[in-house]
N, C-alpha and C positions, 0 to 999 in steps of 0.2 A: 519642678520635677514631679510633683505629686500626680500629674495626669500622664506621666510617661512610664513606659515599661523599664524595669531594671533587670538586666540579664547578667547571670553569672555563668561563665564558661571555664572549663578546665580541659585542656588538651594535652596529650602526651606525644613525644617525638623520640625517634631513635637517635637523633643527633641534635645538638644545640643549633646548628646552622638552620635546620628546618624550623625550629621554634623561633629563631630570630627573624626568619622570613615572614612567618605569620604574625609576629609582634609588629613588624613594620607595616603589614597590611592593616592590622587593627588600628595602629597609630594613625595611619593615613586616613582611614575611615572616620576616626574621631576628629581629625583636623579639617576634613572636608565638610563636616556637619558642625559648624561653629556653635550651635545652640545645644548640642548634645555632648555628653561626657563619655569618654572612654579612658579607662585605666587598664594597663596591661603590665604583666611581670613575667619574665623568663626565669624559670628555676632550673637548676641543674644539680645532679648528684655530684658531690665532691668526692675526693679520694677515700673518705671515710664512709661513703654511702649515704650521707645526710644531704638533704636538699639545701641548696644555697640560692639566694637571689642573685642573678647575674646582671640583670638590668630591669628597670621598671620606670614607668612614666605615666603621666596623666595629662589629658587635654585641659584639665581644670586649673591651669597655671595661674589664673586670675584669682583663685581662692587662696586664703591664708594657709589652709592645710589641704593642698590639692590631692593628696593620696588617701583621703579619709575613707572613701567607699572601697577602694581596692585593698587598702591595708586592713580594713575591717573584715572584708571577705577572706583574705589570707589568714587572718587570725582565727576565723571560725573553722577553716578546713585544714590548717596546719599551724596550730597554736604556738609552738616554740618559734617557728619562723616568723609568724606575725608579730609576736611580742618583741623579738629581736629587731624587726623592721621598725616598729613603732617607738621603742625606748629612746633612741637618740633624737627623735623629732617632735615628740609630744611634750610640751614645756610645762604644763600646769595640771594640777589635780582636776580642774574643771574640764580641760581638754580630754583628759583620760576618761572622765565621765561621759563626755560626748562620744568618744570612740566606743566606750562600753555600750552606749545606746545603739550605735550602728551595728555592733557585733550582735547585740540582743535581737535586733530586727532580722538579721540573716539567720540567727540561731532558731528563732521562733517561727519563721515564715518559710523556711525550706524544710521539707520533710527530713527526718533524721536519717532515713535510709539513703536519701539523695546526698546528704552531707557526708555520710560514710563512703559512698561510692566516689564522690569528688575527692575526698582525702586519699582513698585507696588508689585512685587513678593517678594522683600526684606522685605517689611512691612507686608506681609500676614501670615508669619509663626512665631513660637516661636524662631526658629533659622534659620540661613541661611549660605550658603557658597558661596563665590565669588572666581572664579578661572580665571586667565589669563594665557594662555598657548601659547608658541611660538613653532612652528614646530610640533604640534599635530593636529589631525583632530577633528572636532566636534564629530564624532562618538567615537573616543578614549576617549575624555573627558566625554561624556555622559555615557560611560561604567564604569567610575570611580564613578559616582554619584548614586550608587545603593540603598542607603538608603533614598533618597530624596522623598518628597511627590509631588513635582513639580519642573520643571527646564526649563530654557530658555538658549539656547546656540546659540551664534551668531559669525560669522566670521567678524572680524574687521581689516583684513589685509590691510596694507598700507606700501609701501616702506618708506614713510616719518617718520614712527615711529622709524626706525633705526637712522635717523639723529637727531630726537628729543631726543631719549634716550642718544645718544652720547653727545649732547649739555648739557643735564641735568647732565650727569656724570662729564663732564669737569667743569661745574659751581659748582658742589657739592664737589670739592676737599677739602675744609676745614672741611668736616664732619669727625669726629675723629673715631667713631666706629659705625658699623651697629647695628640696633636694632632688637630685637626678643621679641615678646610677646607670652607667652605660659602659 
């Protein structure tokens, strides 16, 4: 992964159905490119106005912790949601350290203003989609988000993400089964 681009995208939608459509588009793009990774999550405001994850998945099903990059990105731009997502699936202290390293990479290699804009955008719509894609361009990801009302796409490539992901995978070995919410 170290020689591939890592893209983080957040898009907002007026309705969950539109977010679901673009989720499906991102998911298919990831499956068609077997060597690349795509993780995506649909978020929607609940009755209390708080964001909730409605569905998420990753094409990295072969990894012990397939959602590491996506979950790390969500933790950086929506910390309470990211921690709630991670808590039930990160089994060891070492795995938490690996997740922390991934979060650190996003936190330190995406400008703060962009992180704020990503976070604000998540809160601005009824539904949102978060996509982390490895080996795709920003333009390719933007083309998948056709139903969005607004979107921000940033390149957060760092060779260190590969080492952090590998460390997280090694530390997560006790994880018994991958999770999928749909």
